[in-house]
Structures are given as structure tokens and as C-alpha cells.
VOGU-3710 file (C-alpha; in Angstrom, 3 decimals, decimal comma):
1> mlsielghfa> -0,009/-0,032/0,080  1,367/3,446/-0,874  2,129/5,490/2,040  1,266/9,254/2,468  4,981/10,045/2,930  5,938/8,340/-0,232  3,451/10,445/-2,132  4,682/13,495/-0,456  8,394/12,603/-1,393  7,486/11,873/-4,987
11> lvlafalaiv> 5,917/15,314/-5,423  8,911/17,032/-3,913  11,289/15,010/-6,161  9,048/15,982/-9,251  9,561/19,686/-8,156  13,282/19,271/-7,910  13,313/17,556/-11,372  11,247/20,396/-12,853  13,867/22,937/-11,733  16,713/20,824/-13,222
21> qvgvaiyawq> 14,670/20,408/-16,390  14,227/24,120/-16,883  17,978/24,688/-16,255  19,046/22,117/-18,864  16,551/23,346/-21,309  18,006/26,777/-21,078  21,482/25,430/-21,451  20,674/23,315/-24,439  18,957/26,370/-26,066  22,181/28,468/-25,645
31> rpneggysfv> 24,534/25,547/-26,465  22,627/22,976/-28,529  23,488/19,375/-27,788  21,862/15,996/-27,973  22,461/15,049/-24,323  20,637/18,200/-23,101  17,722/17,558/-25,419  17,414/14,016/-24,372  17,439/14,732/-20,718  14,619/17,338/-21,098
41> qqasglqfll> 12,558/14,787/-22,830  13,182/12,070/-20,377  12,622/14,497/-17,514  9,106/15,287/-18,695  8,207/11,639/-18,722  9,744/10,924/-15,357  7,877/14,069/-13,873  4,583/12,440/-14,924  5,411/9,098/-13,303  6,446/10,927/-10,109
51> vllsfaalvv> 3,322/12,943/-9,846  1,189/9,944/-10,832  2,743/8,022/-7,812  2,034/10,991/-5,625  -1,618/11,210/-6,771  -2,025/7,486/-6,309  -0,881/7,777/-2,790  -3,447/10,455/-2,014  -6,151/8,300/-3,747  -5,193/5,279/-1,459
61> afvtsdfslk> -5,632/7,447/1,594  -9,047/8,591/0,583  -10,332/5,124/-0,487  -9,023/3,470/2,709  -10,381/6,331/4,904  -7,039/7,085/6,326  -8,293/10,187/8,467  -4,749/10,820/9,668  -4,524/12,728/6,436  -6,058/16,097/7,134
71> layehshslq> -7,545/16,375/3,613  -9,293/12,949/3,876  -10,665/13,936/7,340  -12,061/17,175/6,136  -13,508/15,993/2,713  -14,376/12,248/3,145  -16,400/9,815/5,360  -16,034/6,034/5,813  -19,584/5,496/4,766  -19,338/7,212/1,449
81> ptlykftsvw> -19,747/5,016/-1,601  -16,299/4,105/-2,965  -16,762/6,209/-6,019  -17,289/9,252/-4,093  -14,271/8,498/-1,837  -12,231/8,443/-5,069  -13,775/11,681/-6,463  -13,466/13,346/-2,954  -9,638/13,454/-3,802  -10,345/16,446/-6,080
91> gnhegsmllw> -13,442/17,744/-4,466  -11,263/20,229/-2,547  -8,659/22,957/-3,340  -5,562/20,925/-2,462  -6,527/17,676/-4,200  -7,746/19,526/-7,244  -4,355/21,349/-7,489  -2,582/18,031/-7,462  -4,989/16,789/-10,162  -4,115/19,973/-12,209
101> vliltlfgaa> -0,294/19,242/-11,744  -0,960/15,479/-12,705  -2,626/16,621/-16,018  0,000/19,281/-16,571  2,774/16,628/-16,396  0,630/14,267/-18,553  0,614/16,823/-21,440  4,307/17,389/-20,936  5,078/13,664/-21,196  2,638/13,406/-24,185
111> vavggsnlpk> 4,587/16,208/-26,113  7,913/14,564/-25,106  6,662/11,225/-26,560  4,574/12,455/-29,438  6,911/15,293/-30,481  9,840/13,021/-31,474  9,501/14,267/-35,001  9,591/17,844/-34,087  12,984/19,781/-34,573  15,028/19,084/-31,438
121> atlnlvlgsq> 15,608/22,854/-30,656  11,951/23,562/-30,823  10,920/20,503/-28,763  13,520/21,647/-26,225  11,977/25,098/-25,928  8,366/23,645/-25,650  9,277/21,149/-22,945  11,391/23,815/-21,096  8,264/26,170/-20,988  6,243/23,280/-19,812
131> gflvfafigf> 8,722/22,439/-17,198  8,582/26,013/-15,854  4,808/25,752/-15,469  5,187/22,483/-13,647  7,851/23,995/-11,381  5,466/26,914/-10,527  2,362/24,725/-9,944  4,100/22,046/-7,945  5,808/24,718/-5,828  2,402/26,301/-5,223
141> tiftsnpfer> 0,973/22,937/-4,212  3,783/21,944/-1,885  4,246/25,366/-0,142  0,677/26,711/0,106  -1,719/23,828/-0,582  0,058/20,757/0,597  -2,387/17,845/0,258  -0,236/15,533/2,271  -0,580/17,418/5,699  -1,042/15,085/8,634
151> lpemplegrd> -3,144/15,529/11,745  -1,508/15,024/15,159  -4,073/12,595/16,200  -6,253/10,342/13,827  -9,962/11,179/14,266  -12,318/8,163/14,166  -14,516/9,638/11,453  -14,278/12,090/8,602  -16,452/15,288/8,172  -17,775/14,072/4,793
161> lnpilqdigl> -17,574/15,598/1,318  -19,836/18,522/0,393  -23,220/16,768/-0,326  -23,607/18,707/-3,651  -20,295/17,038/-4,823  -21,418/13,562/-3,975  -22,487/12,834/-7,405  -21,135/11,102/-10,571  -20,713/14,669/-12,022  -17,624/15,131/-9,882
171> aihppllylg> -16,031/12,120/-11,390  -16,437/13,452/-14,911  -16,755/17,292/-15,008  -13,482/18,478/-13,165  -11,161/16,064/-14,933  -12,664/16,949/-18,353  -12,440/20,669/-17,546  -8,865/20,501/-16,366  -7,736/18,487/-19,432  -9,106/21,367/-21,484
181> yvgfsvcfsf> -7,640/24,219/-19,261  -4,197/22,541/-18,934  -4,128/21,191/-22,489  -3,883/24,805/-23,679  -0,555/25,076/-21,862  0,944/23,062/-24,739  -0,312/25,804/-27,136  1,132/28,458/-24,816  4,512/26,667/-24,645  4,560/26,454/-28,507
191> aiaalisgki> 3,814/30,121/-28,602  6,672/30,906/-26,284  8,995/28,619/-28,240  8,045/30,429/-31,466  8,663/33,819/-29,988  12,014/32,958/-28,423  13,286/31,219/-31,614  11,591/33,609/-33,967  10,489/30,668/-36,113  6,779/30,489/-36,963
201> daawarwvrp> 5,447/28,979/-40,095  2,846/26,535/-41,574  4,663/23,562/-39,912  4,322/25,417/-36,447  0,556/25,834/-36,980  0,175/22,168/-37,921  1,909/21,114/-34,740  -0,181/23,332/-32,551  -3,571/22,426/-34,140  -3,913/18,896/-32,822
211> wtmlswiflt> -3,044/20,016/-29,231  -5,461/22,942/-29,713  -8,195/20,517/-30,888  -7,545/18,040/-28,218  -7,849/20,708/-25,478  -10,825/22,314/-27,095  -12,599/18,736/-27,250  -12,028/18,227/-23,545  -13,079/21,750/-22,563  -16,362/21,391/-24,742
221> lgiamgsywa> -17,171/18,105/-22,836  -16,307/19,586/-19,522  -18,532/22,638/-19,969  -21,334/20,450/-21,277  -20,960/18,089/-18,389  -20,871/21,032/-15,901  -23,968/22,476/-17,369  -25,890/19,210/-17,219  -24,598/18,455/-13,619  -25,756/22,022/-12,328
231> yyelgwggww> -29,077/21,484/-14,204  -30,082/18,246/-12,508  -28,224/18,540/-9,138  -28,984/22,110/-8,014  -32,695/21,680/-8,332  -33,171/25,044/-10,023  -33,986/23,664/-13,397  -31,498/25,911/-15,209  -28,706/24,850/-17,602  -26,560/27,994/-17,538
241> fwdpvenasf> -26,457/30,790/-14,965  -23,655/32,986/-16,321  -22,004/32,414/-12,955  -18,413/33,929/-12,904  -16,871/30,422/-12,556  -18,930/29,229/-15,504  -17,792/32,294/-17,466  -14,183/31,516/-16,473  -14,373/28,263/-18,299  -16,406/29,613/-21,280
251> mpwltgtall> -13,852/32,339/-22,165  -10,973/30,026/-22,954  -13,366/27,961/-24,990  -14,314/31,080/-27,162  -10,692/31,991/-27,695  -9,649/28,375/-28,189  -12,376/28,150/-30,915  -10,810/31,337/-32,450  -7,325/29,650/-32,239  -8,519/26,589/-34,099
261> hsalvmekrg> -9,781/28,711/-37,025  -6,812/31,045/-36,905  -4,266/28,141/-36,938  -6,146/26,740/-39,955  -5,551/29,995/-41,936  -1,885/30,002/-40,904  -1,519/26,337/-41,845  -3,131/26,721/-45,233  -2,117/30,190/-46,238  0,743/31,330/-44,031
271> alkiwtvlla> -1,346/34,254/-42,821  -2,317/35,539/-39,315  0,909/34,354/-37,807  1,169/37,142/-35,139  -2,526/36,791/-34,170  -2,302/33,111/-33,777  0,577/33,298/-31,412  -1,316/35,993/-29,527  -4,438/33,891/-29,327  -2,309/30,958/-27,956
281> iitfslsllg> -1,080/33,071/-25,185  -4,527/34,540/-24,432  -6,250/31,206/-24,274  -4,051/29,782/-21,618  -3,946/33,083/-19,806  -7,808/32,898/-19,536  -7,348/29,260/-18,261  -5,064/30,601/-15,440  -7,669/33,253/-14,838  -10,250/30,699/-14,271
291> tflvrsgilt> -7,925/28,962/-11,782  -7,584/32,211/-9,889  -11,319/32,959/-9,798  -12,116/29,525/-8,417  -9,461/29,540/-5,628  -8,953/33,166/-4,751  -11,867/33,529/-2,178  -13,140/36,633/-4,125  -16,223/34,941/-5,511  -19,385/33,620/-3,911
301> svhsfatdps> -20,299/30,681/-6,209  -21,408/27,134/-5,910  -18,550/26,270/-8,139  -15,650/27,913/-6,122  -13,525/26,283/-3,539  -13,732/27,827/-0,062  -10,096/28,799/0,504  -8,227/31,623/2,256  -7,398/34,677/0,326  -3,698/34,373/0,922
311> rglvilgmlt> -3,636/31,478/-1,604  -5,456/33,590/-4,016  -2,730/36,243/-3,738  -0,017/33,559/-4,590  -2,108/32,528/-7,555  -2,521/36,073/-8,562  1,269/36,603/-8,469  1,815/33,509/-10,549  -0,896/34,528/-13,042  0,607/38,083/-13,334
321> fficgafilf> 4,089/36,599/-13,834  3,125/34,200/-16,507  0,639/36,449/-18,482  2,707/39,672/-18,198  5,948/37,769/-19,007  4,349/36,233/-22,072  3,003/39,592/-23,321  6,260/41,301/-22,682  7,971/38,575/-24,743  5,301/38,940/-27,400
331> awrapalkag> 5,685/42,665/-27,583  9,539/42,359/-27,864  9,541/39,568/-30,429  6,393/39,914/-32,471  7,603/42,792/-34,631  10,371/40,553/-35,965  7,829/38,009/-37,191  6,696/38,192/-40,765  3,014/38,993/-41,107  2,353/36,270/-43,708
341> glfapisrea> 0,237/36,009/-46,844  -2,349/38,519/-48,162  -6,019/37,862/-48,984  -9,021/39,714/-50,436  -11,736/41,136/-48,206  -14,085/38,394/-49,641  -12,341/35,083/-49,096  -12,208/32,051/-46,910  -9,427/33,666/-44,866  -11,580/36,827/-44,431
351> alvfnnlfla> -14,524/34,674/-43,178  -12,241/33,106/-40,589  -11,000/36,427/-39,580  -14,682/37,623/-39,194  -15,135/34,546/-37,032  -12,116/35,509/-34,873  -13,269/39,014/-34,569  -16,607/38,124/-33,142  -15,362/35,411/-30,875  -12,740/37,777/-29,509
361> tatiavlvgt> -15,320/40,445/-28,904  -17,643/38,035/-27,323  -14,806/36,947/-24,983  -14,190/40,643/-24,036  -17,946/41,190/-23,285  -17,968/38,151/-21,034  -14,724/39,173/-19,376  -15,992/42,726/-18,619  -19,323/41,438/-17,201  -17,417/39,044/-15,040
371> lyplaldaft> -14,610/41,135/-13,730  -16,327/44,611/-13,642  -18,272/43,994/-10,426  -15,099/42,592/-8,762  -12,921/45,641/-9,784  -15,742/48,071/-8,740  -15,952/46,468/-5,297  -12,223/46,356/-4,771  -11,613/50,068/-5,833  -14,775/51,752/-4,625
381> gikisvgapf> -16,569/49,333/-2,201  -19,636/49,556/-4,317  -21,267/46,164/-4,811  -23,159/45,401/-8,051  -24,081/42,329/-9,853  -24,051/41,747/-13,621  -26,712/39,044/-14,349  -28,084/37,142/-17,196  -29,868/39,991/-18,985  -26,529/41,715/-19,781
391> fdltfgalmv> -24,855/38,532/-20,951  -27,947/37,292/-22,963  -28,132/40,698/-24,636  -24,514/41,388/-25,462  -23,482/37,801/-26,209  -26,495/37,049/-28,219  -26,113/40,201/-30,260  -22,525/39,179/-31,121  -23,521/35,615/-32,045  -26,122/36,521/-34,574
401> plllvlpfgp> -23,728/37,811/-37,322  -21,177/35,093/-36,474  -23,981/32,405/-37,091  -25,201/34,156/-40,222  -21,748/34,071/-41,831  -20,711/30,665/-40,514  -22,073/28,474/-43,454  -20,506/30,724/-46,048  -17,064/29,835/-45,071  -16,627/26,363/-46,646
411> flpwkrasia> -18,185/27,721/-49,855  -15,541/30,471/-50,201  -12,261/29,745/-51,935  -8,925/30,708/-50,452  -7,336/34,145/-51,118  -10,230/35,658/-53,272  -13,867/34,715/-53,661  -17,304/36,038/-54,708  -20,071/36,346/-52,146  -22,601/36,166/-54,906
421> qaskrlfgai> -21,228/32,770/-56,149  -21,305/31,421/-52,622  -24,839/32,680/-52,068  -25,970/31,116/-55,227  -24,742/27,748/-54,171  -26,250/28,114/-50,788  -29,623/29,303/-52,216  -31,405/26,039/-51,567  -30,202/25,944/-47,960  -31,382/29,494/-47,537
431> vlsfvltiil> -34,826/28,776/-48,780  -35,191/25,498/-46,773  -34,135/27,307/-43,623  -36,739/29,933/-44,136  -39,434/27,375/-44,898  -38,820/25,282/-41,907  -38,694/28,424/-39,628  -41,949/29,717/-40,906  -43,763/26,412/-40,635  -42,400/25,732/-37,069
441> aaylwdgfsl> -42,881/29,259/-35,836  -46,504/29,238/-37,209  -47,196/26,041/-35,387  -45,749/27,236/-32,105  -46,934/30,802/-32,432  -47,083/32,511/-29,029  -46,972/36,218/-30,008  -44,217/38,417/-31,449  -40,718/37,583/-30,246  -37,214/37,053/-31,409
451> tplgmllgfw> -37,659/33,196/-31,191  -38,171/32,823/-34,981  -34,873/34,496/-35,551  -33,185/32,090/-33,176  -34,878/29,050/-35,070  -33,708/30,436/-38,362  -30,106/30,785/-37,208  -30,050/27,248/-35,848  -31,571/25,739/-39,012  -29,450/27,862/-41,237
461> viigsladla> -26,233/26,675/-39,578  -27,269/22,957/-39,816  -28,742/22,987/-43,336  -25,838/25,148/-44,572  -23,330/22,633/-43,162  -25,187/19,749/-44,842  -25,299/21,771/-48,010  -21,389/21,831/-48,083  -21,352/18,031/-47,928  -24,037/17,846/-50,577
471> eraklfkvap> -22,047/20,207/-52,807  -18,792/18,221/-52,474  -20,752/15,077/-53,174  -22,553/16,692/-56,180  -25,818/15,509/-54,818  -28,601/15,471/-57,432  -25,928/16,380/-60,128  -24,590/12,900/-60,574  -25,673/9,341/-60,002  -26,399/8,565/-56,364
481> svslrrlagl> -23,704/5,947/-56,411  -21,213/8,445/-57,588  -22,333/10,851/-54,824  -21,911/8,138/-52,161  -18,371/7,366/-53,330  -17,523/11,091/-53,361  -18,786/11,389/-49,744  -16,772/8,249/-48,777  -13,706/9,916/-50,242  -14,058/13,195/-48,679
491> pknawstsfa> -11,134/14,263/-46,329  -11,677/14,028/-42,749  -11,337/17,774/-42,137  -14,496/18,249/-44,402  -16,645/15,947/-42,293  -15,320/17,234/-39,001  -15,971/20,862/-39,996  -19,431/20,144/-41,186  -20,477/18,147/-38,093  -18,856/20,652/-35,779
501> higmgltvlg> -20,959/23,320/-37,221  -24,091/21,046/-37,100  -23,429/20,550/-33,425  -23,375/24,325/-32,950  -26,748/24,579/-34,854  -28,202/21,826/-32,571  -27,096/23,680/-29,441  -28,488/27,030/-30,822  -31,921/25,278/-31,487  -31,892/23,660/-28,015
511> vvfvsayete> -31,145/27,058/-26,355  -33,978/28,822/-28,353  -36,631/26,248/-27,770  -36,053/25,732/-23,919  -35,679/29,572/-23,453  -38,810/30,412/-25,369  -41,192/27,534/-24,506  -40,228/26,029/-21,226  -43,070/26,392/-18,515  -43,053/26,265/-14,796
521> tittmqpgeq> -45,759/25,228/-12,456  -45,588/25,621/-8,686  -48,385/23,899/-6,779  -49,153/21,760/-3,710  -49,918/18,123/-4,182  -51,162/15,405/-1,947  -50,664/11,610/-2,384  -52,978/10,421/-5,181  -53,521/13,779/-6,656  -53,010/14,391/-10,345
531> ietygysvrf> -52,517/17,580/-12,334  -52,273/18,330/-16,000  -49,603/20,876/-17,036  -48,783/22,026/-20,568  -49,324/18,704/-22,271  -48,196/16,419/-19,473  -50,035/14,674/-16,661  -48,223/14,328/-13,241  -49,645/12,191/-10,477  -48,333/12,206/-6,904
541> veevdlagpn> -47,834/8,337/-6,146  -46,319/8,151/-2,671  -43,659/9,478/-0,294  -41,358/7,272/1,672  -38,325/7,701/3,878  -35,280/5,913/2,739  -31,747/5,522/4,260  -28,717/5,971/1,997  -25,013/5,039/2,843  -24,307/8,378/4,514
551> ftsetvtfav> -27,675/10,211/4,208  -31,419/9,960/4,861  -33,926/10,642/2,076  -37,565/11,858/1,869  -38,300/10,357/-1,568  -41,495/11,267/-3,569  -42,392/9,120/-6,518  -44,538/10,637/-9,373  -46,098/9,174/-12,325  -45,499/11,276/-15,475
561> aplgkredmv> -46,765/10,990/-19,009  -47,675/13,006/-22,120  -51,406/13,438/-22,065  -53,070/10,185/-23,141  -49,795/8,161/-23,074  -48,500/5,475/-20,715  -47,061/6,667/-17,390  -43,534/6,455/-16,295  -42,289/6,627/-12,558  -39,743/9,266/-11,593
571> ssekrtypar> -38,590/10,218/-8,107  -37,585/13,463/-6,556  -35,776/13,594/-3,154  -34,843/15,776/-0,175  -31,670/14,409/1,305  -29,960/15,227/4,617  -26,259/14,369/5,298  -25,862/13,998/9,100  -22,170/14,514/9,091  -22,499/18,003/7,395
581> qmptteagik> -25,992/18,739/8,394  -26,650/19,932/4,945  -29,809/19,227/2,865  -29,854/18,760/-0,886  -32,616/18,523/-3,407  -32,465/15,707/-6,053  -34,627/16,591/-8,895  -36,790/13,976/-10,672  -36,156/14,206/-14,434  -38,150/12,184/-17,123
591> tfglsqvyis> -37,101/12,309/-20,639  -39,586/12,138/-23,591  -37,577/12,258/-26,828  -35,557/15,307/-26,752  -37,667/16,947/-24,049  -37,844/16,535/-20,343  -40,131/16,983/-17,473  -38,275/18,209/-14,439  -39,814/17,852/-10,904  -38,366/19,310/-7,701
601> igdrvgengr> -40,025/18,938/-4,224  -40,151/21,683/-1,682  -41,448/21,980/1,948  -44,149/20,027/3,474  -47,728/21,357/3,395  -49,992/19,752/6,041  -49,504/16,236/7,154  -48,828/14,594/3,718  -48,777/17,381/1,104  -45,799/18,944/-0,595
611> vvriwtkpwi> -44,861/21,936/-2,549  -43,932/20,691/-6,068  -42,275/22,651/-8,856  -42,769/21,169/-12,392  -40,879/22,341/-15,365  -41,499/21,289/-18,916  -38,404/21,735/-21,097  -38,925/21,166/-24,804  -36,022/19,931/-26,803  -33,565/20,778/-24,084
621> lliwlgclvm> -31,467/17,862/-24,854  -30,429/19,407/-28,053  -28,105/21,762/-26,097  -25,899/18,911/-24,777  -26,350/16,728/-27,892  -24,879/19,581/-29,965  -21,944/19,585/-27,682  -21,434/15,995/-28,042  -21,573/16,308/-31,947  -18,970/19,076/-31,760
631> aaagtysltd> -16,615/17,034/-29,574  -17,125/13,960/-31,732  -16,301/16,026/-34,878  -13,183/17,356/-33,296  -12,231/13,769/-32,271  -12,689/12,504/-35,791  -10,392/15,231/-37,107  -7,608/14,247/-34,753  -7,518/10,827/-36,592  -6,283/12,608/-39,702
641> rkyriaapnl> -2,952/11,158/-40,772  -1,535/14,530/-41,671  -1,144/15,488/-38,137  1,157/12,599/-37,526  3,477/12,816/-40,636  2,713/16,091/-42,582  4,359/18,703/-40,289  7,753/16,841/-39,996  7,731/16,249/-43,746  7,044/19,958/-44,333
651> vqkqsvgaak> 9,964/20,772/-42,102  12,261/18,497/-43,881  11,205/19,883/-47,224  11,861/23,429/-46,066  15,308/22,370/-44,765  16,159/20,782/-48,111  14,927/23,797/-49,958  17,157/26,050/-47,826  20,132/23,747/-48,426  19,681/23,956/-52,213
//
């Protein structure tokens, strides 16, 4: 069995190794040599193994309920299910920082192994930058957030994990989110390497794109899982609250999306070099900002860790050092970089620049809405809140032109294009989008609103993306068998682009439908009572008291069905966790197709009655289905062989050309 002391020692050893790695990387940069390059690569892999050993020791302490470990005592309980003992490891500040470090070293090791075809000097600079990040975050963990701190006397029982976190969502959401956050550190390190060496070209963009895509996929899944977790766990029936910590994860997703498109322009046309490097820096900087907001103690949020402000000051210092250092390096070196190729105002490059412009502006809008209340409070003492109306209006207004232009991109040639030609090829998609919107809006008519515009945008993005595939396959222009062969022969990036955009359209439709047509009914019900609400019948079947492993539950069972259809049972609970003396509400959710009925119970009324809240949420699953489609499209693009062989070949060709 792994001891706590062994885990602590392994973490300290990884910290020392990171210091040496950075020093050797600097030496090998100044005096290139194979020995130095090899050591830096091997150090990255060894760091991961040491931190993995350290993390494993922490896991063992939690799973075996070793309450001599202060962290296990404060955030675990012997009666917790094993899964929640395991997830309790990162259900706190110290453990989550160790998970962050583990993922950081995992990416460093992955670059060391997967980057064997990169130029040695470039790989050395990238791993040196990663090593410096590892050094900083392990140092922060050891000296301010030590997860291996012992108690002088071992308590008999732990204080239990926060009941809200005792859910499968904790096993999925934070690791996915951290894989997204930390994955962008690789893009950051590539940007630092490019600025130091002054070498940035299409090959650099091709090296960065798969790491950007991988991080973007994880962040997409992490945000989606977090949204669904909050939706079913908090009992409020909402899928997005514009909470500051939610915004902190959303901002790097926006700039990461921009980085994906910008790197594509750079890879294909050699343009937007400086902007792409800047985006790589900004995206990871926003990831660091998210880390600060969650752990600084300046936010009151269901997502933030309760921690003392002194740690927040240390994180703020680290954040300032890395961000300011990167921007100073950028300001110093960027003028020496060549701007890249030129293109006409109407072209595929221009469409992608348009995409970047609106994504960057949307990021600024979210950033201002998130940080302005904090800054105002810090400097003037005035407390204000910026809520959903601000974000809905500003962000929504910025997304409209972006979604309108999105389907045009694949129809525009590189360098120079005609908007008239692209519109002609998209004419059928335009007509079909309007027809579907008019039919559906008329069927669901509920007075004048902006809902039809949202429907139109969602249908337009989906149908426009399908039109790109149809155009490539020459559908209805050649024999069906020929079209099928053409579809089968399409490059992976064509499929992934279309389905990523389709996923965005699905999410837009889900947001529009649930925002416009969801209903809420608040009533009191007795056992045996049945009500009808907005096309569904809900019957109060029974209430029973149940005992869980570390909680007691008042469980109410309802029979739910669309009017005239067969009933299905669903339960909603009020749980109490004795160790923490905290109640939670577990919503009862019944899915019908892509729609859901969401039931939450409230206080008792009389002897047997309950306050019951019932939401109907039409097509809400489209929100998360769209995210899954986007992530699947990104995953499919990563299987493209060109990311494994084309970049090195390109470098070799350039080297040969230079020699000639």
C-alpha cells in the first residue's frame, strides 16, 4: 500500500526535477547538444510518473479512509460509496491542484513522446516552457496547498464531502475541464518557443492544431457536463447561469475556438501568424484566470472552492508573472515575425478572420461582465451584480452575425472569392431554412418575439453545413452511387468541419426552444392527486423515507406522461447528510424524446402534502447533444494522418529547400 509520505516525497522529487529540467533546457537552447535535448524529454516523462505516484498515494488514503490525512478527514467519510471516496480526492482545493499538476505533467510527457518528429531545438523550448509551468504549480501545491498534511491525532470519522459534490458529475466534470484548461498550456508553450526562436510557419501551425483541438474537445465536454450537472443537481432547473466561474471556463473555449480557426488560416495560407501566437497566449491566460477565480476566495459561487485569500494572492502573483511575461515577450519579439500572406476582403481567410473578430469581442464582453463587479468592489466598495440580462443581450447580439456568416466559410475559396457565387450555391439551404422556420414558428406561435430569428439561425447553420457536404458530393448532379463514393472519399477535415457546425446549430436550437417554450408550475400536491400541465400529466404516487449509505432521504415518486400516453415513474428527493448537516434536493427528471419534465419537491404542506415545482423543457437535450456532436467532430479530425506525418515532412522539405 502506498504511504502518504511516499506520495509527498514523490511530489517534492518532481518539483526538484522540474527545476533541473528548466535549467538544462536553457543550457541546451544556448549550447545545442543531444544530451541536453534527451534529458529534457526524459525528465518530462519522469515527472509524470512521479506525480502519478503522488496522486495514487492520495487516492489510496481517501479510499481506505485514512483520516490521519487532514484532507481526507475534512472531505471524506467512511460511509461514502467508494466512487465518492475516489472523487473526494479532487473535491477540494488541495486535491484539485494535485490533479491539475498531474494533468500538466501528462501533457508534458505526451509532447515529449509524441513530439519526437519535431525539430530538437523547438521541442526543447516547448518542454522547457512546460517544465517551468510544472515547477510553478508544484511549488504552489507543496508550499501553500500541501495535500499531504497530517493531523497530530487520527480522528475516528471524517467530516464528509460537500453533499452537492457527492455525484457522478464530480467524477467526470472536473477532470474533463482540467484536461481542457491544462491542455492549452501546450499551445502556450509552443507560442513561447516560437517567440524565443523567431521561427513560426505553417509547420508550427500544424504542430499546434492537434493540441488545440484536443484541449478544445475536452473543454467542450467539460463545460457541457458541468452544465448538465448543475441542471439536475442544484434543483433550479437551469442549464446555464452566467455564474463567474462558468464564465471562466467559457472564455478560454471562445478564444480556443478562435485559435483553431486562426491556426487553420496559418497552416493553409501562412497568414495571421502574429494573431495566432497571441491567441495561444490569451487562451491559456484565460485558463489561468479561471484557476484564480475558483481559488482566490473573491467569488461567492457554488462552483468555487472555499479557501483563504492568501492562496489567492499567490495564484494572482503566478498569473501576473506568466501572463505579463508572455505579453512582454510577445511585444518584444512579434515585430520581428513576418505578417504572412495577403488575401482579399471576400475570401475564406476573411470569413475566418470575421469569425475570430466576433469570438474575441464576445470574450471581451463576458470578461468585462465577469470582472467589472469585482474591480468596482475592490476600488470603490460599491457592490453590483451583472446578471443574465446583460450577458444574454451582449453575447446574443454578437453571435447573430457570426452564425449568419458561418455556413458561407466552406463555400468561399482561399485568397479571393465572390459572395454572389457562394450565395448562389447556398440558395437552396437559405430557402429551406426559411421554410422550416416559418412552418415551425406558425405551429408554435405565441406572440411576437425573437424566437423565430433564433430558429432560423439554428436551421441555417445545420442546413448550410449539410449543403457543404451535398455540394462536395455533387448530390442530385451525378448518379447516387457516384455521390456516395465522393462522400466516402471526402477528407476528414471536411466531415469534421461540417459536423462541428451542425453541433453548434443543434445547441442553438436547444437554447432557443427551451428559453422560449419552457414552462414552470408551482403547486401543492397530496398523495394520489393528479394535475395536467402544458401537455403532461403528473400524479403524486407516494412518499417514503429511505436511508442511503451516508444520508437520509424523503423520496416522492411521481407518475409522469404526455397526455393520453403510458405513465412512467420518476422520483424526487430531499436528502439530509448528518455529518455535514446539509440538505440537498435531487430533482426527478423524465425524458420524452429530446424534451424533459423536471420535478423538484419543496417543503411539506400539512400532514402529507408537498410543494412541487414542475418544469417542462422542450427539446432541451439538443443543447448537450450539440456539444457531443461538436466534440465527436473534433475527435474525428484528430485521426487525420496529416497531423502525424505532414508537419515533420514539411520541415524536412523546407530544410532541403534552404540547403539547395
